[in-house]
One Martini backbone bead per residue (centre of mass of N, CA, C, O) as a GRO file, in nm:
protein
   64
    1MET     BB    1  -1.618  -3.794  -1.869
    2LYS     BB    2  -1.512  -3.771  -1.577
    3LYS     BB    3  -1.212  -3.742  -1.651
    4ILE     BB    4  -1.229  -3.474  -1.804
    5ILE     BB    5  -1.347  -3.305  -1.575
    6THR     BB    6  -1.119  -3.360  -1.374
    7VAL     BB    7  -0.886  -3.241  -1.544
    8ILE     BB    8  -1.003  -2.958  -1.576
    9PHE     BB    9  -1.023  -2.896  -1.276
   10LEU     BB   10  -0.720  -2.932  -1.206
   11LEU     BB   11  -0.615  -2.713  -1.401
   12PHE     BB   12  -0.769  -2.480  -1.273
   13ILE     BB   13  -0.642  -2.501  -0.989
   14CYS     BB   14  -0.346  -2.463  -1.078
   15ALA     BB   15  -0.385  -2.179  -1.199
   16LEU     BB   16  -0.477  -2.044  -0.930
   17LEU     BB   17  -0.215  -2.112  -0.761
   18GLN     BB   18  -0.006  -1.948  -0.944
   19SER     BB   19  -0.185  -1.695  -0.904
   20GLN     BB   20  -0.018  -1.450  -0.702
   21PRO     BB   21   0.077  -1.259  -0.458
   22ILE     BB   22   0.394  -1.068  -0.421
   23ILE     BB   23   0.586  -0.951  -0.157
   24GLU     BB   24   0.837  -0.678  -0.160
   25PHE     BB   25   1.098  -0.560   0.032
   26GLU     BB   26   1.358  -0.348   0.077
   27THR     BB   27   1.311  -0.361   0.395
   28LEU     BB   28   1.269  -0.527   0.727
   29GLU     BB   29   1.457  -0.323   0.893
   30TYR     BB   30   1.517  -0.075   1.168
   31ASP     BB   31   1.760   0.136   1.325
   32PHE     BB   32   1.721   0.403   1.550
   33GLY     BB   33   1.865   0.393   1.799
   34ARG     BB   34   1.910   0.682   1.963
   35ILE     BB   35   1.639   0.855   2.130
   36LYS     BB   36   1.517   1.166   2.192
   37GLU     BB   37   1.231   1.289   2.321
   38GLU     BB   38   1.274   1.604   2.243
   39GLU     BB   39   1.282   1.540   1.918
   40GLY     BB   40   1.056   1.356   1.877
   41PRO     BB   41   0.917   1.195   1.639
   42HIS     BB   42   0.967   0.900   1.448
   43GLN     BB   43   1.023   0.781   1.101
   44ILE     BB   44   0.937   0.499   0.879
   45ASP     BB   45   0.955   0.361   0.554
   46PHE     BB   46   0.809   0.075   0.394
   47ASN     BB   47   0.893  -0.047   0.098
   48PHE     BB   48   0.677  -0.194  -0.158
   49SER     BB   49   0.600  -0.474  -0.386
   50ASN     BB   50   0.417  -0.627  -0.650
   51THR     BB   51   0.529  -0.935  -0.826
   52GLY     BB   52   0.269  -1.050  -0.903
   53ASP     BB   53  -0.046  -1.141  -1.066
   54GLU     BB   54  -0.201  -1.019  -0.829
   55SER     BB   55  -0.371  -0.860  -0.611
   56PHE     BB   56  -0.299  -0.658  -0.319
   57ARG     BB   57  -0.428  -0.681   0.019
   58LEU     BB   58  -0.464  -0.468   0.298
   59LEU     BB   59  -0.567  -0.602   0.613
   60ASN     BB   60  -0.569  -0.518   0.929
   61VAL     BB   61  -0.378  -0.284   1.024
   62LYS     BB   62  -0.111  -0.279   1.277
   63ALA     BB   63   0.063  -0.160   1.517
   64GLY     BB   64   0.363  -0.282   1.706
   0.00000   0.00000   0.00000
């Protein structure tokens, strides 16, 4: 009986490990080149998508 419970537990753990969020970015870096201060602030958006099986949560995001 212990062997059956152990096998079921291990299968359950393997299933949990396989389903995870996977984040994919369109681009990983951007070169702003030369920016003149009088032109004002510049901005770039980094687009990404979750291609995994689970929800992806962004927590504690800080500008670099």
